[in-house]
N, C-alpha and C positions, 0 to 999 in steps of 0.2 A: 557713202562708199558703195560701189557696185557689189552685187552678190552673185554666187554661183549656185546652180541648181543641184549639182552633184560634185562631191569632193574629187578633185583631180581634173575636172573638165577644163578649168581655166588654165591650169599649168601644164596639162598634158602628162603629168606624173602620176604613178600608181600610189596615190597617197592613202587609199583605203587599206592596201596591203601593208604599207609602212605603219599605219596606225594600229592595225591588228597585231603586227609583230611587237610593236612597243607595248601594247596592252598585255600580250602574252608574257613579255619579260617582266612587266610590273607585277603580274599575278603570281610569280614564282613563290613569294612568301606565303600566299594563300594555300598553295599546294602543300607546302611544309606543314602549315597549321592543320589542314585537312588530314594529312597522314598522322599527325599527332592525335587528333580527335578520334580517328578510327582505331588507333592503337589503344588509347585509354578506354574507349567504349568497349572494345573486345575484352580488356582486362576487367572492366566493371561487370560484364556478362559472366566472365569466368568466376569472379568472386561470388556472383549470384548462385552459380552451380555449386560452388564449394559450400556456401551457406546452407543450401538446400540439403546437401549430403550430411552436413554436420547436424542439422536439425533432425533428420531422420535418426541419426545415431544417438542424439541426445534423448529423443523420445524412447528409443529402445533401452537406453541405459537407465532412464528414470523408472521404467517399468521394473527393471531388475533391482532398483533401489528400494522398492516398497516391500517391507517385511510381510505384508498380508499375502503377497504372491506365494510365499513359501509356507504359509499357514493353512492353505486350502486343503480341505479333505473332500474326497469324492466318494459318493456311495453309488455303486453300480449293481443293477439287478440283472441276473442272467435271463429273466423273462420279463421284459419291460411291459408286455401286454397284461401281466398279472399285477405288477406293482412297480412303481418308481420310488426313488428316495433322494433326499438331500441331507447333507450333514454339516454341522457347525465345525469350526476349526478345532474345537475342543473334543470332538468325537474320537474315540479310541479305534485304532485299526483292528480289523477282525473280519471273519467270515461267518455268515449266519444262514442256517437252513430255515426257510419260511414255508409254511403251508396254510393257505387261505381256504377256509371251509365255508364261510358265509359272508355276505356283503350287507352292510347296514342299509336299511330302508325305512321310509316313513309309513306310518299306518294310514290306511285309507278305508273309509266307511261309506256305504251306499244306503240311501233310504229307499223305502218302497216306492214303486212308480205311481205317478198320477197322470191323468189324461191331458191336462193343460198346464202350461207354465204360468198362465196369467189368471187362472181361476182362484178365488179365495179359498183358503184352507181354514176351517173353523169360523167362529162368529165374529172375529175381529177384536176380542177382548185383549187388553194389555197382557202380554205373556213374557216372562223372563226366561231366557235360555242361558244357562251357566255351563261353562266348559272348563274342565281342568285336565291336567296330564299326570300320568303315573305309569306304574308297571303292573302288567297282568301276570299273575303267577298261579301255578297249579291248574287243576281242572282239565277239561278236554274241549278241543275246538272241533266242531263239526265242519268239515271242508265244504259240504254242500250248502249249508245255511249260513256259514260264516259267523256262528254264534258259539259262545262258551257255555259249558256246564261245569258247575262246581269250582269256578275260578275265583280268585280274590283280586282286588284292585288296591294298590298302595299308591297314594298320591305322592307326587314329587314335591317335597317340601321347599325346594328352591324356586318353584314357579307358582305364582298366585293364580287362583281361578279368575276368569274373566266372563263378563255377561253382556248380552245384547237384548234389546227390547223389540218384540214384534207386536204389531197392532193392525188395525184395519188398513193402515197405509202401506203395509209391506208383508201381508200374510199370504202372498202368492209364492209359488216355488221360486220364481225369478226374484221376488222381493226378498225372500229369505236368503237367497244366494248373495244378492247385492248388500244386504245388511251385514252379513258375515264378512264379506270382502272389504267393506268400508271400515271395519274395526281393525285398526293397525296392530293392536296388542293381543288379539284373540289367538293368534298362533296357528290359524287354520286357513286353508284356501278352499273355497267352495266353487263347484261347477255343476252343470247339468248335462247328463249323458242320456241320449235317446237309445233305448235297447231294442226298439222295433216291435215291442209287444202292444197289446191293446191299451195299456197304461204305460207308455214308454219313457216318460220323463222322470229321471231319477236324480235326486240331489246327491252329489258325491263330495265328501269332506276329506281333505288330505292334510295331515300335519305338516307344518313347515319345517319341522326338525325330524331327523331320523333318530333311531335308537330305541331301545326297549323302554326307556323312561318317558317316551313321548306317545304312549297309548292314550286314547281319549276317553273321557267319561262326560256324558252330557245329561244335565238335569233341566227339566222344563217345569215351570210353575205358571199356571194360568189356563189357557185354552186347552181342552182335552184333545182336540183334533191335532193341534200342533205337538202336544206331548206324545201322542200316538205315532207321530211321524218322526220326531227327533230324539226323544228320550232314549238314552242308551247307557247302561251300567254293566260292564263285563261280569260283575258279581251278582247282578239282579236282572231287572227287565232290560231286554235288548231289542229295540225296534229297528236297529240298523244292522246291515250285513257287513262284516269285515271282509274286504276284498284284498287287502294287503296288510300283513302283520307288522307291527313295529319291531324291528330287530337290530341288533348290533352287528358290526363287523367282527368276525371271529377268525383268529389265526393262531398259529403257534410259531414261536421263535426258538429254534434249537430244542423243540419239544415242550416248551413252556407255553401254556395257553394265555392268549392275550385277547382282550375285547376292546372295542371302541364304538362310540355312538355314531360315528361318521366314517367315511371312507379314508379319513386321515388318521394315521396312528402315530402319535408323537410320544417319545420318551420310553417306548418299549425297549429300544436300543438307545442308550444314553446319547443325547445330542443328535439323534437321527430322527427325521420325520419321513414316514412312509405314506404313500398315496396308493391305496388299493383299488384296482380296476375290475378284477374278476376273480373267481375261484380258481385256484391252481397252486403250483409250487414254484419256488424260485430260490436262488442262492444270492444273498446280498453281500457284496464285498465292500468294506469300508477301509479306505487307505488314503495316504497322502496323495494329493493331486499332482503327481509328478509330470503328467502330460502338459499342464499349463506352464510349469517351470521350464520344461524342456523346450517348449515352443518359444518362450520368452528368450531363452538363451540363444536359440537358433536365429531368432529375429535380430538379436544384438550382433551376432557374428556376421549375418548377411549385411546389416547396416554398415558395419566396420569395413567389410570387403567392398561394398559399393563405394564408400568414401575413398578407399585405396584406388579403385578403378578410375574414379573421377580425377584424383590428383595425378594419376599416371598419365591420363590423357592431356591434362592441362600443363604438364611439364615435359612432355615427350620431345625428342629431337629427331627430325627427319633427315636421315643421312643423304638421301637423294637430292633434296632441295637445299641441304645445308642450313636448315632453319629450325628454330625451336618453337614449341607451342607458347601460347600467350603468357603463361606463368612460369616458364622455364627460368630457374634462378631467382624466383620471387622470394624475398626474405620472409614475408608474412606467411606464405604457405609453408615454407620450410620450417618456420618456427612452430606452426600448428602441428605439422607432422611429428616433429620431435617430441612435443609435449604429450601428444596422444599416445605415441608408442611408449614413451617413458612411463605413463600412467598405468599401462597394461602390463608392464614388466616388473613393476615394483611389488615386492612381496607384501601381503597383508599381515596384520597382526595375527599370530597363530592362536587358534582356540583349541578346545579339547579335541576337535576333529583332526587337527593337523593340516587342514587344507589352507594353503597360503598362496598358491599360484594357480593361474588358469590351467596349466598343464595337469594339475592334480585332479581336475574334473574332465579331462579329455579335450581341452581347447589348446591348440598349439599353433605357433607362427610357422608359416611356410616360407620357402626360399624367396618367393615373389612378394613377401611382406603381408600377405593375406592370412586370415585365420581359418583353421579347419577344426571340425568337431568330430570327436570319436563318440558316436552315439551310444555305443555299448558301455564305454567307461563313464560317460555322463549319466546314463541310466542307472548304473550300479551305484554311483555316488548319491544320486537322488533317493534310491531305495534304502540305502544303509546309513547315509549321513546328511539327511535333509537339513538339519540344523547347521551343520558346517558349511553346506552350500549357501544357505541363507546368509551366514556371516560373511562368506567370501564375496558375495555380490552386494548385499544391502548393509553390511557392517553391523556394529552393535553399539548401543549407547549413543546413537546419533553421529557416529564417525566411522570412517573406513568403508571398505567395500568397493569393488570395482565399479558396480553400477552407480553408486552414490558419487564416487570420485569423478567418473567420466561425465556424468550429467552436470555436475558442478563446474567442471573444467570447461565444457562446451558453452554452458550458460555464460561463463565469464568471458569467453571469446566473442560471443555474439550479442551481448547486451549493449546498452547505450555507451558504455566505456570500454568495450571489448576491443581486442586486437583487430579482428576482421572488420568490425564496425568502423574503427578509426581509419583503416586502410580504404574502405569503401567511401567514407566521407571525404578522404583526401583526394580520391579520384574524381568525385563529383565536384569538388572545389576546383580542381585543375581543369575539368571540362568546362566549367562555368567561365573560368579565366580565359581559356582558349576561345570560347564562343565570343566573348567580348573583344579579344584581340582580333578575331576574324572580322567582326563587324567594323571595327575601327580601321583595320587595314584595307578592307573592301571599300569603305567610303573614301579613304585616301587615294586608292588606285583609281576609283571612278572620277575623282576630282582631277587627278593628274591626266588621265586619258581625255577628259573634257577640255583641259587646258591645251593638250596637244592638238585636239581636233580644232579648237578655236584658232590656234596658230596656223594650222594647215589651211584652214579656211581663209585666213588673212593672206597667206602666201598665194593661195589660188586666185583670190581677187586681185592681188597686186600683179601677179604674173599675167592674168587676163587683161588687166589695164595696160600693162607694158606691151603686151602683144598687139593690142589694138593701136596703141600709140606708134609702135614700130611700123605697123602696116600703113598707117596714115602718113607718116613721114616718108616712107619708101615711095608711096604713091605721089607725094608732093615733089620729092626729088626727081622722080621719073618724069613728072609733068614739066618741071623746070628745065630739065635736060632736053626734053623734046622741043621746047619753045626756043631755047638757045640755038639749037641746030637749025 
């Protein structure tokens, strides 16, 4: 069979246009399927927005469902540079006048200076240096020499004395420093300070613990030179100079004297821990942490209002275009709205506080369906009825409470068997089905168009052949006619 190089050449007909029109007509079902896919995809996206808004509300509700939120106690210092404080939930509310007069510090002792840190001190005989801690009392301290007269030393019975050994391998100033620092349990840090004099290098010992009971006593047995450098008994021979005294933090709470071996003062006010930073005065207020509760309530209300705004956008009707938003009239969304609104309007079991409705703590529905908070009324309820507010939101005995109920409700809607999850899965199933229908229909249309094209090609070839035959016969007839004449 003869062939044609381009459709329509053989027949002289516009077969390409005819084929395009036929293909367009065959594709009409695909347009419908595409429109359905677009519609369901938009609905799936809308459910995603709804799920996100519900998740935000669920998180805010879960925060209000936690009893610990309402048990918080806050300790506030009027002078945070003087001290700060923290309180346990069992701390009693109150106001306390504080006066810090002294800060705890660790004792520091300095040895006499030597010319070199690497020169041997003494003959290298094995020498035992024993250090213990205790309290210096009585007597007089000479500020110039840093030494006591007439003092007594009482060892701390809770801390055992510790010893190190010095010999020819470490009897230099640097060696003594390193030997002390290498002993993990000696309780002292050693360093060398250069004071710029003719014999500038001085060994400095600093207690690792602050407080009056951490004053040092050092006994040396062995080499006399090492003993002359290091032996120090506040009640007897003192070869070291005290450059910082061991002392406690001292303060008064409402006029009552308090001491602490560190900058941390725990238990002076029941279930309150204070951290002292400097000498000065402050007023410490201990009260329920209403700010955290108020913030959690505000977050919950904002999350609810955000959900309302999302649902309003997804169900809106445009009067100009006479068209509704993607979830207008959607039964799933309508059911969710009804259940959430119903949960927030059902009265809770009354407790001794009498708080059973959101309106009792200043939270009210507005005409547009959103919630508004009366901060003054909420603050008053938190100040005077914290327990009632806690029961209103978190419930009691493991049941009830707006926070608990809302968190549980939304979890049920969005979990594996939830309403919104089922609706979302239904749309995904429909989109999958539409995708398969589109593929099958598209293949069928392509096959039909290919069949049309083959038929048009055959027509073109046949018409081309007939045209050539017609031309040949016409030529022959004309030739016969001419011969006859």
